[in-house]
VEXZA-200723 format. One record per residue (C-alpha): residue in three letters; z, y, x negated. Coordinates in steps of 0.05 Angstrom, whole numbers, padded with zeros to 5 digits, always signed. Layout:
BEGIN
alaZYX ...
END
This chain:
BEGIN
met-00337-01425-00671 lys-00263-01409-00678 thr-00221-01472-00668 ile-00150-01478-00639 lys-00110-01530-00677 arg-00039-01509-00661 ile-00009-01475-00600 leu+00060-01445-00595 val+00090-01434-00526 val+00151-01389-00533 ala+00197-01363-00479 asp+00264-01330-00470 asn+00272-01355-00398 his+00241-01406-00351 thr+00202-01356-00308 gly+00129-01377-00311 leu+00143-01427-00367 arg+00115-01487-00328 asp+00049-01449-00317 ala+00046-01432-00391 ile+00057-01505-00410 ala+00002-01527-00362 lys-00047-01479-00395 ala-00027-01504-00464 ser-00038-01575-00439 leu-00108-01558-00414 leu-00127-01525-00480 glu-00099-01585-00517 his-00142-01632-00475 tyr-00206-01598-00498 ser-00186-01577-00569 gly-00139-01632-00592 ala-00089-01578-00614 glu-00016-01594-00628 ile+00033-01560-00580 glu+00102-01534-00597 ile+00146-01507-00541 thr+00205-01465-00562 ser+00258-01437-00515 val+00302-01381-00541 ile+00370-01373-00508 ser+00430-01327-00518 asn+00479-01350-00464 thr+00541-01392-00476 ile+00582-01443-00437 cys+00657-01444-00431 thr+00687-01513-00441 ser+00745-01540-00400 asn+00796-01512-00449 gly+00765-01443-00445 glu+00728-01445-00511 val+00657-01419-00516 ser+00608-01474-00536 val+00540-01456-00562 gly+00525-01530-00574 ala+00536-01547-00501 cys+00490-01491-00480 ile+00435-01516-00528 arg+00442-01587-00501 glu+00436-01563-00430 glu+00374-01522-00446 glu+00343-01581-00484 gln+00352-01624-00422 gln+00321-01571-00377 leu+00263-01561-00425 gln+00250-01636-00427 glu+00247-01637-00351 leu+00195-01581-00352 val+00153-01617-00404 glu+00159-01688-00375 pro+00101-01681-00324 phe+00054-01665-00382 arg+00075-01720-00430 asp+00019-01767-00410 glu-00033-01712-00415 val-00021-01688-00486 ala-00025-01727-00552 trp+00026-01686-00590 cys+00080-01640-00563 lys+00144-01618-00596 thr+00202-01581-00561 asn+00254-01537-00594 val+00313-01496-00571 val+00337-01436-00611 trp+00402-01399-00598 asn+00406-01327-00619 val+00449-01270-00595 asp+00386-01227-00597 pro+00329-01264-00561 leu+00279-01209-00575 asp+00290-01214-00650 ala+00289-01290-00647 val+00224-01295-00608 thr+00191-01242-00651 ser+00212-01277-00715 leu+00187-01344-00689 ala+00120-01315-00669 his+00110-01278-00735 ser+00128-01339-00777 ser+00086-01387-00736 thr+00023-01419-00764 ala-00004-01427-00693 asp-00075-01406-00677 leu-00053-01384-00608 ile+00015-01363-00581 ile+00028-01368-00506 lys+00082-01326-00474 pro+00098-01323-00399 leu+00089-01251-00379 ala+00149-01218-00349 his+00142-01164-00296 his+00150-01093-00323 gly+00158-01027-00287 pro+00165-00955-00309 gly+00214-00939-00364 asp+00184-00984-00417 tyr+00162-00927-00462 leu+00216-00927-00514 his+00261-00986-00498 thr+00208-01039-00510 pro+00216-01107-00475 leu+00196-01170-00511 asp+00124-01174-00486 trp+00108-01104-00510 gln+00141-01118-00576 leu+00096-01178-00587 ile+00033-01141-00565 arg+00047-01085-00614 thr+00066-01126-00675 leu+00036-01195-00671 lys-00024-01214-00714 thr-00037-01282-00681 pro-00077-01282-00616 leu-00027-01276-00559 leu-00040-01306-00490 leu+00003-01271-00438 ser+00007-01322-00381 lys+00013-01296-00310 his+00025-01337-00247 gln-00045-01365-00236 asp-00075-01433-00244 trp-00130-01447-00293 ser-00192-01488-00280 thr-00256-01501-00319 gly-00322-01470-00299 gly-00295-01400-00288 lys-00306-01336-00328 val-00280-01305-00392 leu-00283-01229-00398 ala-00279-01194-00466 ala-00275-01119-00476 leu-00311-01090-00537 asp-00314-01021-00566 thr-00383-01005-00595 ala-00357-00951-00643 asp-00370-00968-00716 lys-00296-00964-00734 his-00281-01022-00687 gln-00331-01072-00714 ala-00280-01114-00752 leu-00238-01120-00689 asn-00300-01136-00648 arg-00314-01196-00693 ile-00245-01224-00678 ile-00253-01211-00603 cys-00321-01245-00602 ala-00295-01306-00640 gln-00236-01313-00591 ala-00281-01302-00531 glu-00330-01355-00555 ala-00274-01405-00567 met-00242-01395-00499 ala-00309-01396-00461 gly-00326-01461-00497 leu-00259-01495-00484 leu-00258-01475-00411 asp-00333-01486-00400 ala-00334-01415-00373 glu-00386-01359-00366 leu-00375-01307-00420 his-00378-01234-00397 leu-00375-01175-00446 val-00358-01105-00425 thr-00360-01039-00461 val-00342-00971-00432 thr-00368-00901-00446 ser-00314-00850-00428 gly-00319-00776-00417 pro-00326-00722-00363 leu-00382-00757-00327 his-00380-00710-00267 thr-00410-00655-00311 val-00467-00699-00337 ser-00534-00709-00302 ala-00554-00776-00274 gly-00610-00782-00325 leu-00563-00773-00384 ile-00513-00822-00354 lys-00568-00874-00347 lys-00590-00864-00419 ala-00518-00870-00444 gln-00509-00934-00404 glu-00573-00963-00433 arg-00551-00945-00503 arg-00484-00978-00494 leu-00517-01041-00467 lys-00563-01043-00528 asp-00504-01033-00575 leu-00464-01087-00538 asn-00521-01137-00543 cys-00528-01122-00618 ile-00454-01133-00631 ala-00454-01198-00593 arg-00516-01225-00629 glu-00489-01203-00697 asn-00426-01243-00682 gly-00463-01306-00663 leu-00457-01302-00587 glu-00518-01328-00550 lys-00499-01339-00478 phe-00464-01280-00445 gln-00470-01229-00390 pro-00466-01156-00416 his-00435-01099-00377 gly-00446-01029-00404 leu-00405-00984-00358 leu-00384-00912-00354 gly-00316-00881-00337 asp-00244-00886-00356 pro-00236-00949-00399 val-00171-00972-00366 ser-00199-00963-00295 val-00267-00994-00312 ile-00238-01056-00346 arg-00189-01065-00289 glu-00244-01059-00237 thr-00290-01105-00276 ser-00235-01157-00282 gln-00220-01152-00208 ser-00294-01160-00191 leu-00308-01219-00237 ala-00240-01253-00227 pro-00240-01284-00297 thr-00193-01338-00319 val-00174-01296-00378 thr-00189-01225-00403 ile-00191-01214-00479 ile-00173-01145-00506 gly-00165-01119-00577 thr-00103-01082-00599 his-00075-01056-00664 ala-00012-01087-00695 arg+00038-01032-00711 gly+00104-01022-00743 gly+00159-00970-00746 phe+00162-00916-00694 lys+00090-00927-00672 lys+00107-00994-00641 leu+00156-00960-00593 leu+00102-00918-00559 leu+00052-00940-00507 gly-00017-00912-00514 asn-00074-00960-00527 thr-00121-00989-00476 ala-00093-01060-00479 glu-00023-01037-00461 ala-00049-00996-00402 val-00094-01052-00376 ile-00048-01112-00380 pro-00002-01095-00321 lys-00061-01075-00277 ile-00103-01138-00277 glu-00090-01205-00244 ser-00120-01250-00297 asp-00084-01276-00358 val-00095-01234-00420 ile-00106-01251-00493 thr-00092-01195-00542 val-00123-01200-00611 ser-00109-01156-00671 leu-00133-01141-00740 gly-00061-01144-00763 
END
């Protein structure tokens, strides 16, 4: 089973940061992982004589960060806090995440609306480029005994990514003592296909899904072989199961490709209520 030995919580503001720290604390309780919490800031403070003081701003942020962490001090064995000042928070957070040796990076998820196609906000930047599993923390509490949902693609070209998804899903289900649910989706113009062919396709996908799970060492799981638009089906399945976390594969990209939306993960993330872990081949 994949183990989590080091967790990095990184944020460029305090929105949702307390929830993210609470989730890191819960994972630490069951895994023994070390936690590092880094806040990236870009603002400055004017001193009494009118001079701009970056140092004063860092000290103020350090104090606020300590206040956020204080309620969890008795719950975790090892927790380090850090404040980084950078005129470009996006570049600073991205650099921190890429240089980190963490097994899991937790980032509070900011709200996004339309217009994120070319001017990518920080969350999308991390989704598209990060090689480390990324937990996008939304505003919901975690508890043990819930569900973990993982989306797999049964096509042969995705088997390497499926192995990573299965490993992450097994680890999270184990840590959270959660039921593991696996979903795969067959897409296409289903309205033109007979009910008999649809049933056969669904049975074939379920068989493929079970084979992938068994090949990757999964023993206890609930398979869901469904038909339809992948984004809609994964969203509806997540809404129906109400998992603690949904795990989705993505492909790390660079250059112009990272500026464009397009894969299933990016379309699903804003549409589901659960937290999301994205994993990538790198």
